[in-house]
N, CA, C and O atoms as a printed pandas DataFrame, in Angstrom:
     atom_number atom_name residue_name chain_id  residue_number  x_coord  y_coord  z_coord
0              1         N          MET        A               1   -5.033   10.014    2.310
1              2        CA          MET        A               1   -5.057    9.156    1.141
2              3         C          MET        A               1   -3.889    8.198    1.140
3              4         O          MET        A               1   -2.830    8.477    1.701
4              5         N          ASN        A               2   -4.099    7.082    0.512
5              6        CA          ASN        A               2   -3.106    6.045    0.398
6              7         C          ASN        A               2   -1.970    6.492   -0.536
7              8         O          ASN        A               2   -2.222    7.198   -1.512
8              9         N          SER        A               3   -0.747    6.096   -0.254
9             10        CA          SER        A               3    0.379    6.483   -1.108
10            11         C          SER        A               3    0.324    5.847   -2.506
11            12         O          SER        A               3    0.998    6.317   -3.422
12            13         N          ASN        A               4   -0.488    4.764   -2.678
13            14        CA          ASN        A               4   -0.642    4.134   -3.982
14            15         C          ASN        A               4   -1.519    4.938   -4.903
15            16         O          ASN        A               4   -1.492    4.720   -6.114
16            17         N          LEU        A               5   -2.285    5.847   -4.382
17            18        CA          LEU        A               5   -3.214    6.621   -5.219
18            19         C          LEU        A               5   -2.422    7.729   -5.960
19            20         O          LEU        A               5   -1.481    8.325   -5.436
20            21         N          ILE        A               6   -2.850    7.951   -7.161
21            22        CA          ILE        A               6   -2.284    9.039   -7.901
22            23         C          ILE        A               6   -3.387   10.110   -8.116
23            24         O          ILE        A               6   -4.541    9.885   -7.749
24            25         N          ASN        A               7   -3.046   11.221   -8.683
25            26        CA          ASN        A               7   -3.971   12.313   -8.781
26            27         C          ASN        A               7   -5.086   12.134   -9.831
27            28         O          ASN        A               7   -5.949   13.002   -9.960
28            29         N          THR        A               8   -5.077   11.051  -10.558
29            30        CA          THR        A               8   -6.097   10.819  -11.543
30            31         C          THR        A               8   -7.398   10.429  -10.866
31            32         O          THR        A               8   -7.515    9.334  -10.317
32            33         N          SER        A               9   -8.385   11.333  -10.906
33            34        CA          SER        A               9   -9.665   10.961  -10.297
34            35         C          SER        A               9  -10.717   10.894  -11.392
35            36         O          SER        A               9  -10.641   11.586  -12.407
36            37         N          ILE        A              10  -11.674   10.060  -11.154
37            38        CA          ILE        A              10  -12.778    9.846  -12.092
38            39         C          ILE        A              10  -14.064   10.238  -11.370
39            40         O          ILE        A              10  -14.367    9.702  -10.304
40            41         N          ASN        A              11  -14.818   11.172  -11.947
41            42        CA          ASN        A              11  -16.087   11.599  -11.338
42            43         C          ASN        A              11  -15.943   12.131   -9.896
43            44         O          ASN        A              11  -16.938   12.150   -9.173
44            45         N          ASN        A              12  -14.801   12.543   -9.469
45            46        CA          ASN        A              12  -14.601   13.040   -8.107
46            47         C          ASN        A              12  -14.929   12.019   -7.044
47            48         O          ASN        A              12  -14.980   12.374   -5.867
48            49         N          THR        A              13  -15.154   10.771   -7.399
49            50        CA          THR        A              13  -15.519    9.748   -6.452
50            51         C          THR        A              13  -14.445    8.660   -6.419
51            52         O          THR        A              13  -14.113    8.152   -5.348
52            53         N          TYR        A              14  -13.908    8.306   -7.564
53            54        CA          TYR        A              14  -12.957    7.239   -7.694
54            55         C          TYR        A              14  -11.568    7.773   -8.079
55            56         O          TYR        A              14  -11.448    8.757   -8.808
56            57         N          SER        A              15  -10.530    7.106   -7.576
57            58        CA          SER        A              15   -9.178    7.485   -7.949
58            59         C          SER        A              15   -8.436    6.221   -8.408
59            60         O          SER        A              15   -8.592    5.139   -7.843
60            61         N          HIS        A              16   -7.619    6.406   -9.460
61            62        CA          HIS        A              16   -6.788    5.309   -9.945
62            63         C          HIS        A              16   -5.643    5.071   -8.988
63            64         O          HIS        A              16   -5.082    6.023   -8.445
64            65         N          THR        A              17   -5.280    3.799   -8.767
65            66        CA          THR        A              17   -4.020    3.512   -8.121
66            67         C          THR        A              17   -2.976    3.531   -9.231
67            68         O          THR        A              17   -3.317    3.585  -10.412
68            69         N          ASN        A              18   -1.713    3.488   -8.848
69            70        CA          ASN        A              18   -0.621    3.430   -9.866
70            71         C          ASN        A              18   -0.840    2.182  -10.713
71            72         O          ASN        A              18   -0.676    2.237  -11.932
72            73         N          HIS        A              19   -1.201    1.074  -10.108
73            74        CA          HIS        A              19   -1.367   -0.188  -10.801
74            75         C          HIS        A              19   -2.497   -0.069  -11.843
75            76         O          HIS        A              19   -2.322   -0.419  -13.010
76            77         N          SER        A              20   -3.645    0.429  -11.394
77            78        CA          SER        A              20   -4.766    0.519  -12.344
78            79         C          SER        A              20   -4.524    1.480  -13.482
79            80         O          SER        A              20   -4.950    1.240  -14.612
80            81         N          ASN        A              21   -3.848    2.556  -13.189
81            82        CA          ASN        A              21   -3.490    3.510  -14.271
82            83         C          ASN        A              21   -2.627    2.850  -15.297
83            84         O          ASN        A              21   -2.859    2.987  -16.498
84            85         N          LYS        A              22   -1.610    2.119  -14.827
85            86        CA          LYS        A              22   -0.680    1.447  -15.745
86            87         C          LYS        A              22   -1.398    0.366  -16.528
87            88         O          LYS        A              22   -1.184    0.263  -17.736
88            89         N          ARG        A              23   -2.243   -0.448  -15.901
89            90        CA          ARG        A              23   -2.904   -1.534  -16.571
90            91         C          ARG        A              23   -3.963   -1.031  -17.551
91            92         O          ARG        A              23   -4.144   -1.622  -18.616
92            93         N          SER        A              24   -4.648    0.026  -17.215
93            94        CA          SER        A              24   -5.672    0.555  -18.167
94            95         C          SER        A              24   -4.995    1.068  -19.426
95            96         O          SER        A              24   -5.537    0.918  -20.521
96            97         N          LYS        A              25   -3.813    1.673  -19.291
97            98        CA          LYS        A              25   -3.092    2.137  -20.475
98            99         C          LYS        A              25   -2.577    0.963  -21.292
99           100         O          LYS        A              25   -2.656    0.982  -22.520
100          101         N          GLN        A              26   -2.050   -0.059  -20.627
101          102        CA          GLN        A              26   -1.518   -1.259  -21.309
102          103         C          GLN        A              26   -2.618   -1.963  -22.101
103          104         O          GLN        A              26   -2.390   -2.427  -23.218
104          105         N          ARG        A              27   -3.824   -2.037  -21.504
105          106        CA          ARG        A              27   -4.940   -2.796  -22.076
106          107         C          ARG        A              27   -5.849   -1.977  -22.946
107          108         O          ARG        A              27   -6.832   -2.487  -23.483
108          109         N          GLY        A              28   -5.524   -0.690  -23.094
109          110        CA          GLY        A              28   -6.297    0.167  -24.022
110          111         C          GLY        A              28   -7.683    0.453  -23.564
111          112         O          GLY        A              28   -8.611    0.531  -24.369
112          113         N          VAL        A              29   -7.843    0.617  -22.233
113          114        CA          VAL        A              29   -9.187    0.910  -21.691
114          115         C          VAL        A              29   -9.266    2.384  -21.418
115          116         O          VAL        A              29   -8.428    2.934  -20.703
116          117         N          LYS        A              30  -10.268    3.036  -21.981
117          118        CA          LYS        A              30  -10.452    4.477  -21.805
118          119         C          LYS        A              30  -11.135    4.768  -20.431
119          120         O          LYS        A              30  -11.877    3.947  -19.891
120          121         N          ASN        A              31  -10.845    5.956  -19.917
121          122        CA          ASN        A              31  -11.505    6.392  -18.684
122          123         C          ASN        A              31  -13.035    6.474  -18.877
123          124         O          ASN        A              31  -13.798    6.232  -17.942
124          125         N          GLU        A              32  -13.465    6.817  -20.098
125          126        CA          GLU        A              32  -14.884    6.901  -20.400
126          127         C          GLU        A              32  -15.559    5.523  -20.224
127          128         O          GLU        A              32  -16.694    5.434  -19.756
128          129         N          SER        A              33  -14.832    4.449  -20.611
129          130        CA          SER        A              33  -15.357    3.099  -20.448
130          131         C          SER        A              33  -15.465    2.710  -18.972
131          132         O          SER        A              33  -16.439    2.096  -18.536
132          133         N          ILE        A              34  -14.439    3.085  -18.227
133          134        CA          ILE        A              34  -14.440    2.797  -16.792
134          135         C          ILE        A              34  -15.590    3.512  -16.101
135          136         O          ILE        A              34  -16.276    2.914  -15.272
136          137         N          VAL        A              35  -15.805    4.742  -16.416
137          138        CA          VAL        A              35  -16.895    5.539  -15.818
138          139         C          VAL        A              35  -18.212    4.875  -16.176
139          140         O          VAL        A              35  -19.068    4.735  -15.303
140          141         N          PHE        A              36  -18.415    4.459  -17.423
141          142        CA          PHE        A              36  -19.664    3.848  -17.833
142          143         C          PHE        A              36  -19.914    2.564  -17.014
143          144         O          PHE        A              36  -21.023    2.338  -16.530
144          145         N          ILE        A              37  -18.896    1.747  -16.870
145          146        CA          ILE        A              37  -19.030    0.519  -16.078
146          147         C          ILE        A              37  -19.369    0.785  -14.645
147          148         O          ILE        A              37  -20.246    0.136  -14.074
148          149         N          LEU        A              38  -18.671    1.748  -14.046
149          150        CA          LEU        A              38  -18.918    2.067  -12.627
150          151         C          LEU        A              38  -20.319    2.617  -12.393
151          152         O          LEU        A              38  -20.904    2.381  -11.336
152          153         N          GLU        A              39  -20.864    3.345  -13.362
153          154        CA          GLU        A              39  -22.168    3.920  -13.192
154          155         C          GLU        A              39  -23.304    2.946  -13.543
155          156         O          GLU        A              39  -24.400    3.073  -12.995
156          157         N          ASN        A              40  -23.076    2.003  -14.421
157          158        CA          ASN        A              40  -24.163    1.155  -14.922
158          159         C          ASN        A              40  -24.109   -0.292  -14.515
159          160         O          ASN        A              40  -25.127   -0.980  -14.599
160          161         N          ALA        A              41  -22.976   -0.788  -14.079
161          162        CA          ALA        A              41  -22.873   -2.203  -13.736
162          163         C          ALA        A              41  -23.318   -2.477  -12.311
163          164         O          ALA        A              41  -23.290   -1.585  -11.463
164          165         N          THR        A              42  -23.719   -3.683  -12.053
165          166        CA          THR        A              42  -24.122   -4.104  -10.708
166          167         C          THR        A              42  -22.847   -4.489   -9.943
167          168         O          THR        A              42  -22.057   -5.305  -10.417
168          169         N          PRO        A              43  -22.659   -3.905   -8.773
169          170        CA          PRO        A              43  -21.439   -4.249   -7.994
170          171         C          PRO        A              43  -21.624   -5.651   -7.335
171          172         O          PRO        A              43  -22.695   -6.022   -6.853
172          173         N          ILE        A              44  -20.499   -6.383   -7.358
173          174        CA          ILE        A              44  -20.457   -7.693   -6.724
174          175         C          ILE        A              44  -19.349   -7.623   -5.681
175          176         O          ILE        A              44  -18.206   -7.334   -6.034
176          177         N          TYR        A              45  -19.644   -7.873   -4.428
177          178        CA          TYR        A              45  -18.693   -7.785   -3.326
178          179         C          TYR        A              45  -18.176   -9.190   -3.028
179          180         O          TYR        A              45  -18.918  -10.056   -2.565
180          181         N          LYS        A              46  -16.890   -9.397   -3.304
181          182        CA          LYS        A              46  -16.256  -10.698   -3.097
182          183         C          LYS        A              46  -14.823  -10.450   -2.635
183          184         O          LYS        A              46  -14.138   -9.554   -3.128
184          185         N          GLN        A              47  -14.392  -11.265   -1.680
185          186        CA          GLN        A              47  -13.012  -11.246   -1.219
186          187         C          GLN        A              47  -12.478   -9.923   -0.773
187          188         O          GLN        A              47  -11.283   -9.654   -0.899
188          189         N          GLY        A              48  -13.358   -9.077   -0.243
189          190        CA          GLY        A              48  -12.933   -7.747    0.261
190          191         C          GLY        A              48  -12.824   -6.708   -0.818
191          192         O          GLY        A              48  -12.387   -5.589   -0.549
192          193         N          PHE        A              49  -13.209   -7.042   -2.039
193          194        CA          PHE        A              49  -13.130   -6.081   -3.144
194          195         C          PHE        A              49  -14.520   -5.946   -3.733
195          196         O          PHE        A              49  -15.431   -6.699   -3.392
196          197         N          CYS        A              50  -14.670   -4.975   -4.621
197          198        CA          CYS        A              50  -15.936   -4.780   -5.320
198          199         C          CYS        A              50  -15.647   -4.872   -6.832
199          200         O          CYS        A              50  -14.847   -4.109   -7.374
200          201         N          PHE        A              51  -16.303   -5.803   -7.476
201          202        CA          PHE        A              51  -16.130   -6.025   -8.924
202          203         C          PHE        A              51  -17.340   -5.447   -9.659
203          204         O          PHE        A              51  -18.485   -5.632   -9.248
204          205         N          TYR        A              52  -17.055   -4.742  -10.757
205          206        CA          TYR        A              52  -18.088   -4.217  -11.606
206          207         C          TYR        A              52  -17.947   -4.810  -13.013
207          208         O          TYR        A              52  -16.879   -4.749  -13.622
208          209         N          SER        A              53  -19.014   -5.368  -13.501
209          210        CA          SER        A              53  -19.019   -5.906  -14.860
210          211         C          SER        A              53  -20.457   -5.916  -15.356
211          212         O          SER        A              53  -21.385   -6.151  -14.583
212          213         N          LEU        A              54  -20.637   -5.663  -16.639
213          214        CA          LEU        A              54  -21.988   -5.665  -17.213
214          215         C          LEU        A              54  -22.416   -7.122  -17.476
215          216         O          LEU        A              54  -21.629   -7.949  -17.936
216          217         N          LYS        A              55  -23.668   -7.394  -17.172
217          218        CA          LYS        A              55  -24.185   -8.718  -17.461
218          219         C          LYS        A              55  -24.520   -8.793  -18.957
219          220         O          LYS        A              55  -24.801   -7.759  -19.563
220          221         N          ASN        A              56  -24.499   -9.975  -19.563
221          222        CA          ASN        A              56  -24.721  -10.112  -20.992
222          223         C          ASN        A              56  -26.116   -9.666  -21.406
223          224         O          ASN        A              56  -26.302   -9.200  -22.530
224          225         N          ASN        A              57  -27.085   -9.798  -20.532
225          226        CA          ASN        A              57  -28.446   -9.413  -20.949
226          227         C          ASN        A              57  -28.781   -7.962  -20.605
227          228         O          ASN        A              57  -29.939   -7.552  -20.679
228          229         N          GLY        A              58  -27.762   -7.190  -20.228
229          230        CA          GLY        A              58  -27.987   -5.789  -19.925
230          231         C          GLY        A              58  -28.411   -4.998  -21.165
231          232         O          GLY        A              58  -27.835   -5.173  -22.238
232          233         N          LYS        A              59  -29.403   -4.138  -21.023
233          234        CA          LYS        A              59  -29.915   -3.355  -22.153
234          235         C          LYS        A              59  -29.560   -1.894  -21.939
235          236         O          LYS        A              59  -30.351   -1.030  -22.318
236          237         N          LYS        A              60  -28.425   -1.574  -21.358
237          238        CA          LYS        A              60  -28.040   -0.190  -21.086
238          239         C          LYS        A              60  -27.774    0.545  -22.404
239          240         O          LYS        A              60  -27.313   -0.043  -23.383
240          241         N          GLU        A              61  -28.069    1.807  -22.400
241          242        CA          GLU        A              61  -27.783    2.705  -23.545
242          243         C          GLU        A              61  -26.311    3.000  -23.565
243          244         O          GLU        A              61  -25.795    3.647  -22.654
244          245         N          VAL        A              62  -25.628    2.543  -24.578
245          246        CA          VAL        A              62  -24.197    2.726  -24.666
246          247         C          VAL        A              62  -23.893    3.941  -25.538
247          248         O          VAL        A              62  -24.447    4.072  -26.630
248          249         N          PRO        A              63  -22.999    4.848  -25.058
249          250        CA          PRO        A              63  -22.641    5.991  -25.912
250          251         C          PRO        A              63  -21.991    5.551  -27.222
251          252         O          PRO        A              63  -21.321    4.518  -27.256
252          253         N          LYS        A              64  -22.177    6.316  -28.300
253          254        CA          LYS        A              64  -21.646    5.978  -29.575
254          255         C          LYS        A              64  -20.130    5.861  -29.650
255          256         O          LYS        A              64  -19.593    5.176  -30.520
256          257         N          SER        A              65  -19.434    6.547  -28.718
257          258        CA          SER        A              65  -17.980    6.516  -28.724
258          259         C          SER        A              65  -17.419    5.219  -28.127
259          260         O          SER        A              65  -16.228    4.933  -28.248
260          261         N          LEU        A              66  -18.291    4.444  -27.483
261          262        CA          LEU        A              66  -17.828    3.179  -26.866
262          263         C          LEU        A              66  -18.382    1.987  -27.642
263          264         O          LEU        A              66  -19.471    2.071  -28.210
264          265         N          LYS        A              67  -17.655    0.899  -27.670
265          266        CA          LYS        A              67  -18.105   -0.316  -28.307
266          267         C          LYS        A              67  -18.731   -1.206  -27.284
267          268         O          LYS        A              67  -18.129   -1.469  -26.244
268          269         N          ARG        A              68  -19.947   -1.688  -27.550
269          270        CA          ARG        A              68  -20.695   -2.508  -26.617
270          271         C          ARG        A              68  -19.949   -3.827  -26.318
271          272         O          ARG        A              68  -19.934   -4.276  -25.172
272          273         N          ASP        A              69  -19.338   -4.442  -27.331
273          274        CA          ASP        A              69  -18.660   -5.709  -27.114
274          275         C          ASP        A              69  -17.483   -5.581  -26.145
275          276         O          ASP        A              69  -17.255   -6.466  -25.321
276          277         N          SER        A              70  -16.751   -4.495  -26.245
277          278        CA          SER        A              70  -15.629   -4.326  -25.324
278          279         C          SER        A              70  -16.072   -4.044  -23.922
279          280         O          SER        A              70  -15.381   -4.388  -22.964
280          281         N          LEU        A              71  -17.245   -3.406  -23.787
281          282        CA          LEU        A              71  -17.777   -3.127  -22.430
282          283         C          LEU        A              71  -18.308   -4.388  -21.760
283          284         O          LEU        A              71  -18.240   -4.513  -20.537
284          285         N          MET        A              72  -18.842   -5.333  -22.555
285          286        CA          MET        A              72  -19.363   -6.541  -21.976
286          287         C          MET        A              72  -18.280   -7.407  -21.334
287          288         O          MET        A              72  -18.559   -8.173  -20.413
288          289         N          ASN        A              73  -17.063   -7.286  -21.814
289          290        CA          ASN        A              73  -15.932   -8.092  -21.313
290          291         C          ASN        A              73  -15.111   -7.389  -20.281
291          292         O          ASN        A              73  -14.165   -7.975  -19.755
292          293         N          LEU        A              74  -15.434   -6.130  -19.958
293          294        CA          LEU        A              74  -14.594   -5.346  -19.087
294          295         C          LEU        A              74  -14.964   -5.530  -17.621
295          296         O          LEU        A              74  -16.142   -5.549  -17.263
296          297         N          VAL        A              75  -13.946   -5.666  -16.779
297          298        CA          VAL        A              75  -14.124   -5.780  -15.341
298          299         C          VAL        A              75  -13.320   -4.656  -14.694
299          300         O          VAL        A              75  -12.149   -4.441  -15.006
300          301         N          VAL        A              76  -13.990   -3.944  -13.779
301          302        CA          VAL        A              76  -13.312   -2.903  -12.964
302          303         C          VAL        A              76  -13.362   -3.359  -11.531
303          304         O          VAL        A              76  -14.435   -3.573  -10.967
304          305         N          MET        A              77  -12.185   -3.507  -10.944
305          306        CA          MET        A              77  -12.091   -3.977   -9.536
306          307         C          MET        A              77  -11.715   -2.784   -8.659
307          308         O          MET        A              77  -10.691   -2.143   -8.893
308          309         N          THR        A              78  -12.525   -2.486   -7.663
309          310        CA          THR        A              78  -12.260   -1.400   -6.721
310          311         C          THR        A              78  -12.023   -1.920   -5.333
311          312         O          THR        A              78  -12.227   -3.105   -5.069
312          313         N          SER        A              79  -11.598   -1.059   -4.446
313          314        CA          SER        A              79  -11.416   -1.430   -3.053
314          315         C          SER        A              79  -12.813   -1.681   -2.452
315          316         O          SER        A              79  -13.830   -1.284   -3.020
316          317         N          GLY        A              80  -12.828   -2.346   -1.298
317          318        CA          GLY        A              80  -14.081   -2.658   -0.647
318          319         C          GLY        A              80  -14.959   -1.460   -0.385
319          320         O          GLY        A              80  -16.181   -1.540   -0.504
320          321         N          GLY        A              81  -14.327   -0.318   -0.018
321          322        CA          GLY        A              81  -15.105    0.921    0.202
322          323         C          GLY        A              81  -15.495    1.557   -1.112
323          324         O          GLY        A              81  -16.413    2.377   -1.142
324          325         N          GLY        A              82  -14.834    1.210   -2.197
325          326        CA          GLY        A              82  -15.194    1.730   -3.509
326          327         C          GLY        A              82  -14.557    3.033   -3.890
327          328         O          GLY        A              82  -14.935    3.606   -4.912
328          329         N          GLU        A              83  -13.602    3.542   -3.124
329          330        CA          GLU        A              83  -13.025    4.837   -3.427
330          331         C          GLU        A              83  -11.855    4.731   -4.401
331          332         O          GLU        A              83  -11.548    5.703   -5.091
332          333         N          ALA        A              84  -11.198    3.580   -4.475
333          334        CA          ALA        A              84   -9.993    3.422   -5.323
334          335         C          ALA        A              84  -10.161    2.328   -6.328
335          336         O          ALA        A              84  -10.600    1.235   -5.970
336          337         N          ILE        A              85   -9.826    2.576   -7.592
337          338        CA          ILE        A              85   -9.841    1.555   -8.621
338          339         C          ILE        A              85   -8.552    0.816   -8.502
339          340         O          ILE        A              85   -7.493    1.435   -8.600
340          341         N          ILE        A              86   -8.576   -0.474   -8.296
341          342        CA          ILE        A              86   -7.384   -1.294   -8.085
342          343         C          ILE        A              86   -6.852   -1.784   -9.426
343          344         O          ILE        A              86   -5.655   -1.673   -9.693
344          345         N          THR        A              87   -7.718   -2.320  -10.265
345          346        CA          THR        A              87   -7.253   -2.817  -11.567
346          347         C          THR        A              87   -8.427   -2.889  -12.535
347          348         O          THR        A              87   -9.594   -2.869  -12.145
348          349         N          VAL        A              88   -8.074   -2.973  -13.790
349          350        CA          VAL        A              88   -9.033   -3.090  -14.887
350          351         C          VAL        A              88   -8.527   -4.188  -15.811
351          352         O          VAL        A              88   -7.355   -4.219  -16.186
352          353         N          TYR        A              89   -9.450   -5.099  -16.172
353          354        CA          TYR        A              89   -9.066   -6.158  -17.081
354          355         C          TYR        A              89  -10.206   -6.595  -17.943
355          356         O          TYR        A              89  -11.348   -6.233  -17.660
356          357         N          LYS        A              90   -9.958   -7.365  -18.996
357          358        CA          LYS        A              90  -10.966   -7.878  -19.874
358          359         C          LYS        A              90  -11.017   -9.400  -19.727
359          360         O          LYS        A              90   -9.979  -10.057  -19.639
360          361         N          ASN        A              91  -12.205   -9.941  -19.701
361          362        CA          ASN        A              91  -12.357  -11.371  -19.549
362          363         C          ASN        A              91  -13.645  -11.797  -20.293
363          364         O          ASN        A              91  -14.703  -11.209  -20.068
364          365         N          LEU        A              92  -13.561  -12.794  -21.158
365          366        CA          LEU        A              92  -14.690  -13.229  -21.961
366          367         C          LEU        A              92  -15.828  -13.740  -21.118
367          368         O          LEU        A              92  -16.989  -13.566  -21.488
368          369         N          LYS        A              93  -15.533  -14.368  -19.991
369          370        CA          LYS        A              93  -16.548  -14.919  -19.109
370          371         C          LYS        A              93  -16.485  -14.233  -17.762
371          372         O          LYS        A              93  -16.465  -14.882  -16.716
372          373         N          ALA        A              94  -16.453  -12.904  -17.801
373          374        CA          ALA        A              94  -16.242  -12.097  -16.588
374          375         C          ALA        A              94  -17.294  -12.376  -15.524
375          376         O          ALA        A              94  -16.952  -12.679  -14.381
376          377         N          TRP        A              95  -18.561  -12.277  -15.884
377          378        CA          TRP        A              95  -19.620  -12.411  -14.866
378          379         C          TRP        A              95  -19.597  -13.773  -14.214
379          380         O          TRP        A              95  -19.748  -13.875  -12.997
380          381         N          LYS        A              96  -19.411  -14.825  -14.996
381          382        CA          LYS        A              96  -19.367  -16.179  -14.490
382          383         C          LYS        A              96  -18.183  -16.354  -13.545
383          384         O          LYS        A              96  -18.337  -16.947  -12.477
384          385         N          ASN        A              97  -17.000  -15.850  -13.915
385          386        CA          ASN        A              97  -15.803  -16.055  -13.083
386          387         C          ASN        A              97  -15.911  -15.289  -11.774
387          388         O          ASN        A              97  -15.471  -15.774  -10.732
388          389         N          ILE        A              98  -16.493  -14.096  -11.819
389          390        CA          ILE        A              98  -16.640  -13.324  -10.577
390          391         C          ILE        A              98  -17.632  -14.029   -9.648
391          392         O          ILE        A              98  -17.392  -14.121   -8.445
392          393         N          LYS        A              99  -18.715  -14.514  -10.183
393          394        CA          LYS        A              99  -19.697  -15.181   -9.337
394          395         C          LYS        A              99  -19.156  -16.452   -8.671
395          396         O          LYS        A              99  -19.596  -16.835   -7.587
396          397         N          ARG        A             100  -18.188  -17.101   -9.347
397          398        CA          ARG        A             100  -17.609  -18.356   -8.796
398          399         C          ARG        A             100  -16.585  -18.113   -7.711
399          400         O          ARG        A             100  -16.196  -19.056   -7.022
400          401         N          LYS        A             101  -16.135  -16.891   -7.534
401          402        CA          LYS        A             101  -15.119  -16.580   -6.542
402          403         C          LYS        A             101  -15.687  -16.843   -5.172
403          404         O          LYS        A             101  -16.885  -16.656   -4.960
404          405         N          HIS        A             102  -14.866  -17.271   -4.238
405          406        CA          HIS        A             102  -15.274  -17.441   -2.856
406          407         C          HIS        A             102  -15.580  -16.073   -2.257
407          408         O          HIS        A             102  -14.981  -15.068   -2.640
408          409         N          LYS        A             103  -16.520  -16.045   -1.312
409          410        CA          LYS        A             103  -16.864  -14.780   -0.703
410          411         C          LYS        A             103  -15.698  -14.169    0.058
411          412         O          LYS        A             103  -15.480  -12.958    0.008
412          413         N          TYR        A             104  -14.944  -15.017    0.768
413          414        CA          TYR        A             104  -13.788  -14.526    1.486
414          415         C          TYR        A             104  -12.532  -15.295    1.080
415          416         O          TYR        A             104  -12.597  -16.471    0.721
416          417         N          LEU        A             105  -11.375  -14.602    1.144
417          418        CA          LEU        A             105  -10.121  -15.283    0.904
418          419         C          LEU        A             105   -9.844  -16.225    2.079
419          420         O          LEU        A             105  -10.148  -15.892    3.225
420          421         N          SER        A             106   -9.286  -17.363    1.809
421          422        CA          SER        A             106   -9.005  -18.286    2.922
422          423         C          SER        A             106   -7.583  -18.251    3.348
423          424         O          SER        A             106   -7.197  -18.970    4.270
């Protein structure tokens, strides 16, 4: 395992990096929200990373403990292989901004 990874694992598949753990706490994002995004969002592979974000027209069943509006703006960025969560952030135009990214870093 990479030295950046900490022991916080989600669903025995994903692990937080130190950075993502710190940012999710700063931004008030629950692990339950991250799990919901990772399980229900369509992955977008750009620039060697994998971005997860719900599309606005998604009709997914949202648990009552989560707010739909906050999930629509949430982006979870994982490593290319998908085993480590790199960062979590909120963006009002998340889907549009991710789609506009270049496929590869230049």
